[in-house]
RODO-2510 file (C-alpha; in nm, 4 decimals, decimal comma):
residues 339
     n   res          X          Y          Z
     1     m    -6,0059    -2,7784     8,0810
     2     s    -6,0553    -2,9797     7,7252
     3     t    -5,8997    -2,8236     7,3886
     4     a    -5,9539    -2,8973     7,0866
     5     p    -5,7368    -3,1029     6,8323
     6     t    -5,5798    -2,8598     6,6313
     7     k    -5,4872    -2,9461     6,2523
     8     l    -5,0973    -2,9506     6,1242
     9     a    -5,0954    -2,7531     5,7810
    10     p    -4,8062    -2,8725     5,5160
    11     s    -4,5000    -2,7482     5,5702
    12     a    -4,3734    -2,5441     5,2374
    13     t    -4,1540    -2,7782     5,1695
    14     q    -4,3723    -3,0439     5,1632
    15     a    -4,5669    -3,1160     4,8090
    16     p    -4,9372    -3,2496     4,8085
    17     e    -4,9449    -3,5883     4,7161
    18     s    -5,1510    -3,4486     4,4202
    19     e    -4,8026    -3,2852     4,2296
    20     a    -4,5600    -3,5900     4,3879
    21     p    -4,4098    -3,7411     4,0883
    22     s    -4,5047    -4,1233     4,1246
    23     a    -4,2458    -4,3973     4,1190
    24     t    -4,3097    -4,5230     3,7795
    25     e    -4,2964    -4,2265     3,6055
    26     a    -3,9521    -4,0924     3,4651
    27     p    -3,8992    -3,7300     3,4336
    28     e    -3,8202    -3,5654     3,0613
    29     p    -3,5128    -3,5656     2,9547
    30     a    -3,3260    -3,2376     3,0119
    31     s    -3,1907    -3,2715     2,6158
    32     a    -3,5683    -3,3319     2,5132
    33     q    -3,6793    -2,9870     2,6882
    34     q    -3,3664    -2,7947     2,5330
    35     r    -3,4469    -2,8929     2,1895
    36     a    -3,7907    -2,7782     2,2431
    37     v    -3,6535    -2,4530     2,3717
    38     a    -3,4167    -2,3859     2,1145
    39     d    -3,6201    -2,5077     1,8165
    40     y    -3,6217    -2,1334     1,6417
    41     s    -3,7982    -2,2865     1,3085
    42     g    -4,0882    -2,0874     1,3199
    43     y    -3,9059    -1,7914     1,3410
    44     r    -3,8528    -1,5358     1,0300
    45     i    -3,4849    -1,4107     0,9609
    46     v    -3,5316    -0,9998     0,9348
    47     a    -3,1977    -0,8181     0,8494
    48     a    -3,0568    -0,5695     1,0974
    49     k    -3,1495    -0,2302     1,0102
    50     h    -2,9216     0,0365     0,9828
    51     p    -3,0814     0,3294     0,9206
    52     w    -2,7976     0,5816     0,9609
    53     r    -2,5874     0,3860     0,7801
    54     w    -2,8252     0,4335     0,4348
    55     v    -2,8906     0,8290     0,5753
    56     g    -2,4735     0,8553     0,4634
    57     t    -2,4629     0,6468     0,1575
    58     v    -2,7661     0,8870     0,0305
    59     v    -2,6011     1,1986     0,1255
    60     v    -2,2693     1,0881    -0,0169
    61     a    -2,4148     0,9279    -0,3356
    62     l    -2,5729     1,2806    -0,4161
    63     g    -2,2541     1,4471    -0,3815
    64     v    -2,0803     1,1893    -0,6036
    65     a    -2,4108     1,2827    -0,8831
    66     a    -2,3514     1,6616    -0,8519
    67     i    -1,9869     1,6157    -0,9083
    68     l    -2,0429     1,3857    -1,1910
    69     w    -2,3008     1,5987    -1,3373
    70     s    -2,0819     1,8659    -1,3514
    71     l    -1,8136     1,7068    -1,4730
    72     i    -2,0326     1,6054    -1,7749
    73     t    -2,2326     1,8866    -1,8451
    74     n    -1,9724     2,1789    -1,7975
    75     p    -1,8539     2,2236    -2,1625
    76     r    -1,5570     2,4012    -2,0466
    77     w    -1,3863     2,0551    -1,9324
    78     e    -1,3682     1,9832    -2,3256
    79     w    -1,3647     1,6337    -2,3629
    80     d    -1,3659     1,5895    -2,6987
    81     v    -1,0130     1,7253    -2,6226
    82     v    -0,8904     1,5313    -2,4218
    83     a    -1,0096     1,2163    -2,5913
    84     q    -0,8446     1,3517    -2,8900
    85     w    -0,5046     1,4397    -2,7135
    86     f    -0,5676     1,1078    -2,4498
    87     t    -0,3562     0,8442    -2,7511
    88     a    -0,1849     1,0573    -2,9452
    89     e     0,1580     0,9275    -3,0531
    90     s     0,3328     1,2462    -2,9103
    91     v     0,1595     1,1462    -2,5504
    92     i     0,2149     0,7730    -2,5885
    93     r     0,6020     0,8854    -2,6297
    94     g     0,6102     1,0737    -2,3028
    95     l     0,4074     0,8131    -2,0818
    96     g     0,6857     0,5468    -2,1937
    97     e     0,9790     0,7663    -2,0572
    98     t     0,7939     0,8579    -1,7537
    99     l     0,7503     0,4650    -1,7306
   100     k     1,1080     0,4289    -1,8317
   101     l     1,2507     0,6669    -1,5550
   102     t     1,0445     0,4865    -1,2764
   103     v     1,1838     0,1805    -1,2866
   104     i     1,4855     0,2703    -1,3667
   105     a     1,5028     0,5312    -1,0825
   106     g     1,2884     0,2707    -0,8762
   107     a     1,5363    -0,0390    -0,9475
   108     l     1,8655     0,1545    -0,8601
   109     g     1,7002     0,3814    -0,6119
   110     f     1,6002     0,0699    -0,3690
   111     i     1,8830    -0,1528    -0,4757
   112     l     2,1213     0,1136    -0,3191
   113     g     1,8807     0,1804    -0,0323
   114     f     1,9456    -0,1555     0,0793
   115     i     2,3268    -0,1606     0,0739
   116     l     2,2713     0,1425     0,2920
   117     a     2,0241     0,0080     0,4813
   118     l     2,2900    -0,2906     0,5898
   119     m     2,5447    -0,0465     0,6252
   120     r     2,3448     0,1825     0,8262
   121     l     2,2801    -0,1393     1,0526
   122     s     2,6447    -0,2413     1,0409
   123     a     2,9016    -0,2635     1,2909
   124     s     3,1879    -0,1011     1,1656
   125     p     3,1171     0,2750     1,2646
   126     l     3,2616     0,4162     0,8910
   127     l     2,9836     0,2019     0,6970
   128     a     2,7150     0,3293     0,9806
   129     s     2,8696     0,6602     0,9765
   130     v     2,8546     0,7014     0,5680
   131     s     2,5094     0,5778     0,5412
   132     w     2,3967     0,8437     0,7757
   133     t     2,5485     1,1255     0,5926
   134     f     2,4291     1,0243     0,2688
   135     s     2,0352     0,9716     0,3717
   136     w     2,1034     1,3164     0,5785
   137     i     2,2607     1,5144     0,2958
   138     f     1,9820     1,3840     0,0098
   139     r     1,6896     1,4074     0,2305
   140     s     1,7292     1,7492     0,3295
   141     t     1,7776     1,8680    -0,0180
   142     p     1,4503     1,9357    -0,2674
   143     v     1,4790     1,6599    -0,5249
   144     l     1,4392     1,9252    -0,7863
   145     v     1,7849     2,1085    -0,6833
   146     q     1,9590     1,8149    -0,6830
   147     m     1,8776     1,7453    -1,0456
   148     l     2,0004     2,1542    -1,1598
   149     l     2,3063     2,0332    -0,9372
   150     w     2,4092     1,6829    -1,1399
   151     y     2,2777     1,8923    -1,4608
   152     n     2,5412     2,1486    -1,4463
   153     l     2,8250     1,9132    -1,2844
   154     g     3,0324     2,0102    -1,6127
   155     y     3,0874     2,3681    -1,4665
   156     l     3,2562     2,1870    -1,1565
   157     y     3,4738     1,9281    -1,3096
   158     e     3,5272     1,9712    -1,7235
   159     k     3,5965     1,6375    -1,7347
   160     i     3,5350     1,2476    -1,5185
   161     s     3,8259     0,9802    -1,5398
   162     l     3,8599     0,6598    -1,3745
   163     g     4,1951     0,5761    -1,2660
   164     i     4,4476     0,4613    -0,9428
   165     p     4,3726     0,7528    -0,7018
   166     f     4,6744     1,0204    -0,6515
   167     t     4,8396     0,9066    -0,9359
   168     s     4,8515     1,0527    -1,2328
   169     v     4,7287     0,6408    -1,3860
   170     t     4,3985     0,7111    -1,5730
   171     f     4,1884     0,3984    -1,7376
   172     f     3,8652     0,6016    -1,8165
   173     e     3,8302     0,9802    -1,9342
   174     v     3,5066     1,1565    -2,1007
   175     q     3,3988     1,5107    -2,1278
   176     t     3,0941     1,5602    -1,7936
   177     t     2,8764     1,7316    -2,0496
   178     t     2,8885     1,4017    -2,2690
   179     l     2,8720     1,1952    -2,0003
   180     v     2,5887     1,4182    -1,8055
   181     s     2,3354     1,4192    -2,0456
   182     q     1,9179     1,5456    -1,9602
   183     f     1,8986     1,1351    -1,9023
   184     a     2,1626     1,0563    -1,6789
   185     a     2,0659     1,4116    -1,4812
   186     a     1,7360     1,2978    -1,3965
   187     i     1,8338     0,9100    -1,3191
   188     l     2,1271     1,0577    -1,0611
   189     g     1,8474     1,3122    -0,9276
   190     l     1,5567     1,0221    -0,8894
   191     t     1,7596     0,7614    -0,8414
   192     l     1,9895     0,9057    -0,5111
   193     n     1,7145     1,1091    -0,3506
   194     q     1,5048     0,7550    -0,3450
   195     a     1,7916     0,5729    -0,2512
   196     a     1,8172     0,7845     0,1486
   197     y     1,4189     0,7306     0,1675
   198     s     1,4330     0,3381     0,0490
   199     a     1,7388     0,3163     0,3000
   200     e     1,5324     0,4177     0,6063
   201     i     1,2458     0,2370     0,4666
   202     i     1,4012    -0,1078     0,4908
   203     r     1,6069    -0,0089     0,7979
   204     g     1,2732     0,0175     0,9814
   205     g     1,1257    -0,3174     0,8572
   206     i     1,4262    -0,5401     0,9413
   207     l     1,4210    -0,3841     1,3014
   208     s     1,0901    -0,4751     1,3100
   209     v     1,1759    -0,8186     1,2874
   210     d     1,2154    -1,0114     1,6678
   211     q     1,5688    -0,9963     1,7560
   212     g     1,4784    -1,3039     1,9329
   213     q     1,4428    -1,5802     1,5846
   214     i     1,7299    -1,3977     1,4217
   215     e     1,9341    -1,5213     1,7685
   216     a     1,7330    -1,8949     1,7010
   217     a     1,8412    -1,9127     1,3479
   218     a     2,2127    -1,8497     1,5084
   219     a     2,2102    -2,0688     1,7543
   220     l     2,0834    -2,3339     1,4788
   221     g     2,3871    -2,2563     1,2350
   222     i     2,2247    -2,0972     0,9911
   223     p     2,4247    -1,8980     0,7988
   224     a     2,3916    -1,5081     0,7999
   225     w     2,3009    -1,4758     0,4590
   226     r     2,0306    -1,7129     0,4215
   227     r     1,9275    -1,5854     0,7956
   228     s     1,8996    -1,2620     0,6166
   229     t     1,7185    -1,3732     0,3155
   230     r     1,5045    -1,6926     0,4175
   231     i     1,4023    -1,5258     0,7735
   232     v     1,4671    -1,1691     0,8482
   233     l     1,4032    -1,0645     0,5205
   234     p     1,0318    -1,2235     0,4437
   235     q     0,9221    -1,1122     0,7248
   236     a     1,0177    -0,7535     0,7008
   237     m     0,8327    -0,6864     0,3584
   238     r     0,5110    -0,6541     0,5601
   239     s     0,6459    -0,3411     0,7011
   240     i     0,8280    -0,2529     0,4163
   241     l     0,5750    -0,2798     0,1380
   242     p     0,3038    -0,0073     0,2053
   243     t     0,5671     0,2357     0,2623
   244     a     0,7676     0,1169    -0,0213
   245     f     0,4787     0,1274    -0,2489
   246     n     0,4154     0,4907    -0,1568
   247     e     0,7348     0,5833    -0,2482
   248     i     0,7335     0,4533    -0,6011
   249     i     0,3619     0,6180    -0,6375
   250     g     0,5453     0,9282    -0,5421
   251     l     0,8076     0,8314    -0,7782
   252     v     0,5901     0,8210    -1,0604
   253     k     0,4589     1,1623    -0,9565
   254     g     0,8186     1,2921    -0,9391
   255     t     0,8932     1,2353    -1,2619
   256     s     0,7031     1,5354    -1,3892
   257     i     0,9479     1,7219    -1,2317
   258     v     1,1722     1,7214    -1,4989
   259     y     1,0389     1,8985    -1,7163
   260     v     1,3139     2,1908    -1,5468
   261     l     1,5949     2,0164    -1,7330
   262     a     1,3314     1,9794    -2,1060
   263     y     1,3395     1,6042    -2,0823
   264     s     1,0345     1,5307    -2,3021
   265     e     0,8727     1,2775    -2,0513
   266     l     0,5225     1,2886    -1,9991
   267     f     0,4632     1,6577    -1,8135
   268     y     0,7184     1,8222    -2,0138
   269     t     0,4901     1,6645    -2,3495
   270     v     0,2077     1,7815    -2,2531
   271     q     0,3146     2,1406    -2,1699
   272     v     0,4685     2,1690    -2,5163
   273     i     0,1182     2,0854    -2,6768
   274     y    -0,0823     2,3133    -2,4349
   275     n     0,1897     2,6123    -2,4937
   276     r     0,1167     2,5784    -2,9100
   277     t    -0,2266     2,5163    -2,9005
   278     q    -0,3431     2,7538    -2,5978
   279     q    -0,5867     2,4387    -2,4772
   280     v    -0,4191     2,4278    -2,1048
   281     l    -0,6911     2,2111    -1,8738
   282     p    -0,8199     1,9457    -2,1026
   283     l    -0,4192     1,8573    -2,1607
   284     l    -0,4100     1,8648    -1,7828
   285     l    -0,6234     1,6466    -1,7675
   286     v    -0,4664     1,4185    -2,0148
   287     a    -0,1780     1,4241    -1,8281
   288     t    -0,3836     1,3589    -1,4919
   289     l    -0,5684     1,0747    -1,6380
   290     w    -0,2094     0,8883    -1,6922
   291     y    -0,0790     0,9737    -1,3895
   292     i    -0,4325     0,7901    -1,2315
   293     v    -0,3842     0,4823    -1,4352
   294     i    -0,0468     0,4235    -1,3803
   295     t    -0,0563     0,4632    -0,9936
   296     s    -0,3969     0,2369    -1,0325
   297     v    -0,2105    -0,0581    -1,1482
   298     l     0,0775    -0,0066    -0,8703
   299     s    -0,2084    -0,0295    -0,6299
   300     v    -0,3337    -0,3473    -0,7263
   301     f     0,0095    -0,4568    -0,7719
   302     q     0,1086    -0,3499    -0,4228
   303     y    -0,2521    -0,5149    -0,2880
   304     y    -0,1870    -0,8798    -0,3966
   305     i     0,2280    -0,8710    -0,2983
   306     e     0,0782    -0,7620     0,0823
   307     r    -0,1568    -1,0301     0,0342
   308     h     0,0943    -1,2828    -0,0486
   309     y     0,3475    -1,1532     0,1968
   310     a     0,0927    -1,2015     0,4946
   311     k     0,0919    -1,5418     0,4649
   312     g     0,3055    -1,6128     0,7689
   313     a     0,1021    -1,3969     0,9731
   314     v    -0,2738    -1,4322     0,9619
   315     r    -0,4557    -1,7575     0,9820
   316     t    -0,7057    -1,6202     0,6932
   317     l    -0,5586    -1,4400     0,4096
   318     p    -0,7748    -1,1040     0,3204
   319     l    -1,0227    -1,1391     0,0259
   320     t    -0,9596    -0,9894    -0,3297
   321     p    -1,1885    -0,7704    -0,4218
   322     l    -1,3205    -1,0378    -0,6903
   323     q    -1,3977    -1,2620    -0,3733
   324     k    -1,5391    -0,9765    -0,1898
   325     t    -1,7574    -0,9126    -0,4801
   326     r    -1,9108    -1,2907    -0,5039
   327     k    -1,9327    -1,3117    -0,1209
   328     f    -2,1210    -0,9607    -0,1400
   329     f    -2,3905    -1,1269    -0,3921
   330     s    -2,3680    -1,4466    -0,2335
   331     l    -2,4890    -1,2975     0,0512
   332     r    -2,7959    -1,0870    -0,0334
   333     t    -2,8954    -1,3682    -0,2102
   334     t    -2,9247    -1,6375     0,1038
   335     a    -3,0663    -1,3585     0,3094
   336     k    -3,3596    -1,3328     0,0357
   337     d    -3,3985    -1,6925     0,0472
   338     l    -3,4073    -1,7419     0,3737
   339     s    -3,6921    -1,4166     0,4047
***
């Protein structure tokens, strides 16, 4: 029996002759294909949408506007009285005394705190114990109590003398009430309280530096003083500065406690004025605004000093407020041009 011849179907792997590339035709380069696919020149740039961000912005803006409207329209704030006393001569003198107390107590407090921090890190048990005891006592008592104790020191010791201990040899002697005045008691209270906190801040900053760097510097033969001032402290400053500036800002506001000694700093001066004029709230606003001005200036100094000490720790320094503003408006302008 004869069978009809069968046709063999082309296999799946075999391409038709019409689809097979000829020997004379070169395939299109891959780079050209990629360029054709990656050509986005015809697309329009559209900014990403953040609806909830705008909702939050509107809600906060309405809240701020309501507060400002209340401050402006409520006559009981008496802004004309605030403007009258804001630059009054007596208020400016009180402001000067507040700044003087802050500068002196802050400088002496951090100098003494630095010494106490080194004592606490010392290998001497006596030095470490004295430093710990000092911080323990002055951090455990309110600064108001400390000031009153110093101001009444004359009750405990009528005279303060300097000489050779346990002998009758005396080089200097003065009445305690003459030496410990209102200003001296305020400086003593603020300085010693500040030193107790500064010692812990500086000690924590020094301990934050990697011990391996100190050991490497010692192996290179660098003297201990240069190791501390050129290697340890510049790195420790990044940890010390934020908390230290918080302490200084707290010290500015803490000077208001000196009013108990009847020392004419800003808050006591304002009290004297409103006790005479009975304009309590406007005068309190005068003091509040001056405290805000001082702390704002300190915050600006803090930002730029922290930025300076960040040079060795970050690849790119953070932008200043002016640079951020320029960048914001330049990006907005570029987006508008591209759209």
